[in-house]
N, C-alpha and C positions, 0 to 999 in steps of 0.2 A: 170153343171150337176155334182151331187155329185158322191162319191165313198165311199162305206161302207168297202169294203176290199180292200187290196192293193197287187197287183202282183208285184214282183220285176222288177222295171224298166219300167212297162207297162203303168200305169196311168199318170206317171209324165209329159209326153210330150204332153198330149192332149191339143189341142188349147182351149178345152172347160173344162179342168180340171186343177184348179188353186190352188196354196198354200194359206195359211191363210192370211188374210189381215193384213197389218202392223197396229199396234195399234196406234190409235191417228192420227188425221189430222191437219195440220197446216193451220190456217186461215190467209191469207195474209192480211196485213193492206195497204189499198190504201189511198194515200194522196190527198186531193183536192188541186188544185192549179197547178203550172207548174212542180213541181218536186216530186218525190217519197221519202218520209222519210224512209220507210222500203220497200225495193223491195220484193214482195212476191215470194215464190218459184213456179216453174212450176211443177205441179203435174201430173204424168202420171200413169194410171192404167195398169197393165200388168200381165198376167199369165206366166206359164213356158212353153216355146216352143223354139225350136232350132233357129228359126228365130229372136226371140226377145232377145236371150242371149247375143248378142254383146253389147246391152245396159248395162246389168248387169256386163259384163266383164269390160266395160268402167268405171263403178262405182268401181268395185274391184281394178282396176289399178290407181284410183284416177284422171281419166281424166274428170270427171264430180264431181261437188262440191254438196254434199247433202244439203247445205244451199240454193242453188238456183235451184236445180233440184231434186225432190223427185220421186223415182220409187216405186210405191205402188202395192204390190201384192195382187191379189184378188182371191177369191175361184171359181168364175164363171163369164161367160160373162154378165149375168143378173146383177151381182153386180157391174161390171164395168160400165155398161150402167146406172145403178142407180145413181152411183157416178157422171157420166157425166151429167145426167139430173138435179141432185140437185146442180151442180156447185161445188162439192166437189174435182173434178179433172178437169184439163183443157185439158187433152188428154188421149188417150188409144191405146194400141196395139190390133187390131182386124183383123179378116178376112174381106174381101171386103163385103161379104154378111151381116156381122154383122153391118158394117157401114150403109148399106142400111136400115137395121132393125131399127138402131137408128134414121135415118132420118124419117122414117115412124111413129116413136113414137114421132116425134117432137123435136128431139135433132139435131140442125144443126151442121155439121161437115165438115172440109176441110182435105183432105189427103195431107200430106206433105212429105211422105217417103213410098217407097215400101220396106218392110224388106226382103220378099222372095217369090219366085214362087215354087209351088210344080212341080217337075219334076221327078216323080217316087215315091215320098213319099206317095201319096194317091194311093190305089190299089183296085183291085177287085180279091179276092182270091176264090179258090174253092177246094173242097176235090179232091184227085187224080183220082177219077172215072169220073170226068167232064173235059174233055180234052180241051174244047174250048168254046166260048161265045155262040155258036149256041146250045150248049147242056144245056143251062140254062133254056130252056122252061120247064114249070111245075115244076121247082125246087124252093126251099126255099132260098131266098136271104135276108140276113140281111144287114140293112142300117140304119144310123142315119137320123132322120127327120130333116135335116138341108140343106141348100143350097149346101154345098160342097158335101154332100151324093147324092143329086139330080143331081148335075152336073156330077159326076162320073157315077152313074147308068144310066142316060139318054144317055150319050156318049157311054157307053159300049153296052147298048141294041140297040142303033142306029147302031152301027158298025155290030151287028148280025142281023140286020132287025127284032128286036123284039120290043115289047112294054111292058109297066108295067103290061098289062092285060095278058101277056104270062107267067109270073112269079108269085110266091107267095111271097109277100112283108112280111119281118119280121122286124118290127121297133125295133131298139136296141139303148141303150145309149152305148157310148164309152167303159165304164168300163165292159160292158157285152160281148164285141166282142170276146175276146180269149176263154172265157169259153163257149159261145154259139157255137163257132166252134168245139172246142175239144170235147164237149158232144153231138155233132151231132144235135143240135137244128136248124142248118142252113146247106144248102149245099154248099152255096157260101156266101161271105161277102165282103162289101165295108169298108175298114178300112184304117189305115195310120200308118206310123212309130212312135214308133218302134214295135208296135204290128205286123206289116206286116212281118218284118224280123223274129220275134219270131215264127210266124205261119208257115212261109216258112221253117224254120228249123224243123218243126214238120211234113213236108211233104206236105204243101199247095201249090197248083198250082197256079202261077200268070197268070191270064187270060187278065188282062187289067190294065194299070196305067196311071198316069197323064202325062207321057212323050208323050202320043198319043193325048193329048189335052194341048199342051204347053200354058202356061200363063193364063190359065182360073181360076186357083186357087191361090190366093195370099193373104199375110198378110201384113197389112199397119199400119202406124202411123197416127192417125187422131186427130185433135184439134178442140175445140170450137172456131169459128172465132173471137168471141168478146174478147177472152183473148189474142190473138196474138199482138195487138198493143202495150201492155205493156210487154209481156213476149216473144217477138219474139227473143231476144237476147239469152235467155236461150234455146229456141227451136232450134236455129241454133247451139249452142254448143252441145246439146244433139245429134242431127243429125250428126254433124261432128265427135263426139266421137264414134257414131255407126260405121261410115265408117272406122275410125281408127282401131277399134276392128276387123271389117271384114278383113281388110288388114292384121292384125297380124295373124288371123285365117288362111289366104291364105298362108302367108309366113312362119309360124311356127305352123302348124296345131297340132302336137302332144303336144307341150308345152302348147298351148292355151287350147286344149281340156282338159288337166289335170287340168286346173284352173276352168273347168266347172262341173267336176265330182260331187262335193259335192252338188251343187244346183240341178243338173239334176238327181242324184241319179242313174247314169248308169256308165258302164265301159267305158274306153277310146275306146276300140273297138266298143262297142255298139253306141257311139256318132258318131265316124267317119263313120260308116256304115249308120246311119240315115241321116247324112249330105250329103251322096251321092244322096239322093232323092230330095234335095231342092237346089235352085240356090238363092245366095245372090247378088242382083244387086248392082253395085257401083254407084258412083256419076253421071257418065255420063249416064249410063243406066236409072237411076231415072230421069234425066233431059228429056231423050227421051219419058219416059212415062207420065210425069207430065206437059210437055209443048206442045204447038200446039193449033190449032183451029179446032176442039176440041182436047184436049189432048187424046192420046190412052187410057189412064186409064178410061176417062169418057165414051168412046165408049164401053169398056169392062163392065163397070158398068151398062150401059144400056142394054146390052145383058143378063147380069146376072140378072137384076131385072125382065126381061121378063120371064125368067126361073122360078124365084121365085114366080111370080104372077101366073104363069101356075100351080104350085105345091102348091099354097095357103101358101107359106112360107113368104109373105109380105102382110101386111094388106091393103096397098094402094100404087099406083104408087108414085114415088118420083122424083124430078127434079135432074138431074145429072150434069147439067150445073154449073160450078163453083165449083164442088167437088174437083178437083185437084188443087194444088198450088205448083209451084216450088220456091216460094219467100224465103224459109227457107233453100234451098240448097246453099252450099258454091259457091261463085263466084270467 
């Protein structure tokens, strides 16, 4: 989803608002026979989002080699999915619903890493005259027509014993959120960080957030499975470097955040505040989600696709068996 005008620090972190694509794409040369003459790089499409940032920190610190791992920044999720479909990248940083969308469009993917869980970063805000969820009846509620928006709104309405028929839905793109709220085009709004904190500073009332629906909203690293037999080593190194950067963020948060400011175009305080709303699982927690019969991630994906089908956000049902793989996690 594009943005024509740019509010300071607002659009940058949208999981669906990305920077310009890196120019040029390396086409790996595969050798027929027993060995590779030229090992192709692992290419991963990614937008700008707090949960994905440890990968870019790892690149900044020299923990991943650009000759073997290419992080390609895209302007939109649609662009990342097109690159996956065309085979011009082997992996992408996506929300779980975007993975299901790719599957429905005929792009097979395996999830090898959970970057983050939303635990307060996604919120439902309202103007001060709306004190609680029950008061949303007959009010205008702005929301993106995405699975994340549907998950948040459905859970909030269910908590208030309301349905979508009890409110006035106002579809909005993310870049419209702040202006729609401030200009009174909506009475309430489903949004996420950093817009959430910016609007709360303007007096918005937080009625509901993703802490009340733990682990339903997540960002993941997904790969085309046919690429992994050749590029599994690079994928493992990328994931290990991600965990290393997450550990640095935990042990030296301010110094690490200062290294993020230029890419994220936010202040140190804004970044630290935004990170309070997401959880970055480590290696062991990733194992717990990606292993099992079935893995918990696949059970969560099945629940999510039911919601997406209900809201017509998925063109057809997809198989979630085999969606998760723990094979690329360090042992």
